[in-house]
C-alpha positions as CSV (number, residue, x, y, z in Angstrom):
1,M,22.5,-13.6,7.2
2,K,21.2,-13.4,3.7
3,T,17.8,-14.9,4.7
4,D,17.4,-12.2,7.4
5,K,18.0,-9.5,4.8
6,Q,15.5,-11.0,2.4
7,Y,12.9,-11.4,5.2
8,R,13.4,-7.7,6.2
9,I,12.8,-6.7,2.6
10,D,9.6,-8.7,2.5
11,L,8.6,-7.2,5.8
12,W,9.1,-3.6,4.7
13,I,7.2,-4.3,1.5
14,F,4.3,-5.7,3.6
15,I,4.4,-2.6,5.9
16,G,4.4,-0.4,2.9
17,S,1.2,-2.1,1.5
18,V,-0.5,-1.7,4.9
19,I,0.4,2.0,5.1
20,V,-1.0,2.6,1.6
21,L,-4.2,0.8,2.5
22,L,-4.6,2.8,5.8
23,Y,-3.9,6.0,4.0
24,L,-6.6,5.4,1.5
25,I,-9.1,4.5,4.2
26,I,-8.3,7.6,6.1
27,M,-8.5,9.8,3.0
28,N,-11.9,8.3,2.1
29,I,-13.2,8.9,5.6
30,M,-11.8,12.5,5.6
31,F,-13.3,13.5,2.3
32,D,-16.7,11.7,3.0
33,N,-17.1,13.6,6.3
34,E,-16.0,16.9,4.6
35,Y,-13.5,18.0,7.3
36,N,-12.8,21.7,7.3
37,S,-9.1,21.5,8.2
38,T,-7.5,23.0,5.2
39,V,-4.0,22.2,6.4
40,L,-4.8,18.5,6.7
41,R,-6.5,18.5,3.4
42,A,-3.5,20.2,1.7
43,I,-1.1,17.7,3.3
44,M,-3.3,14.7,2.2
45,E,-3.4,16.1,-1.4
46,L,0.3,16.6,-1.5
47,I,1.2,13.0,-0.5
48,T,-1.5,11.3,-2.6
49,I,0.5,10.9,-5.8
50,P,3.6,9.4,-4.0
51,I,1.3,7.0,-2.0
52,F,-0.5,5.9,-5.2
53,T,2.9,5.4,-6.9
54,I,4.1,3.2,-4.0
55,G,0.8,1.4,-4.1
56,A,1.2,0.7,-7.8
57,F,4.7,-0.7,-7.6
58,I,4.3,-2.9,-4.5
59,P,2.4,-5.7,-6.3
60,L,4.9,-5.6,-9.2
61,I,7.8,-6.0,-6.7
62,V,6.1,-8.8,-4.9
63,I,5.4,-10.7,-8.2
64,F,9.0,-10.1,-9.4
65,R,10.4,-11.4,-6.1
66,G,8.1,-14.4,-6.3
67,I,9.1,-15.3,-9.8
68,T,12.8,-15.0,-9.1
69,K,12.3,-16.9,-5.8
70,R,13.8,-14.2,-3.6
71,T,10.9,-14.2,-1.2
72,E,11.9,-15.7,2.2
73,S,8.4,-15.8,3.6
74,R,5.7,-17.0,1.2
75,S,2.9,-16.1,3.7
76,L,4.1,-12.6,4.0
77,A,4.1,-12.2,0.2
78,I,0.5,-13.5,0.1
79,L,-0.5,-11.1,2.8
80,T,1.1,-8.3,0.9
81,M,-0.8,-9.2,-2.3
82,L,-4.0,-9.4,-0.3
83,F,-3.5,-5.8,1.1
84,S,-2.6,-4.7,-2.5
85,L,-5.9,-6.2,-3.7
86,L,-7.8,-4.5,-1.0
87,T,-6.1,-1.2,-1.9
88,G,-7.2,-1.7,-5.5
89,I,-10.8,-2.4,-4.4
90,I,-10.8,0.8,-2.3
91,I,-9.4,2.9,-5.2
92,G,-12.1,1.5,-7.4
93,Y,-14.8,2.1,-4.8
94,S,-13.8,5.7,-4.2
95,T,-13.6,6.3,-7.9
96,L,-17.2,5.3,-8.3
97,L,-18.4,7.6,-5.6
């Protein structure tokens, strides 16, 4: 039972990292193509700071869970760190544009 709970936590952290990555990709595409939808642009600007905050804490949570050996699925933790690394690369790329 305890392992199922730990696996669910790992899975939700992974899903969160994928959501952050997809949000950044959609945001970059939207601002590069200069969409005229002011409502969509306003919504994207409102949720940018919470998404960046979540994206910043996900690698810290994964590293902490790895150090304390609470991760149930090592491969899921590695995938989460990979998506977090890709998120960092996209943030750096979009900052340079």
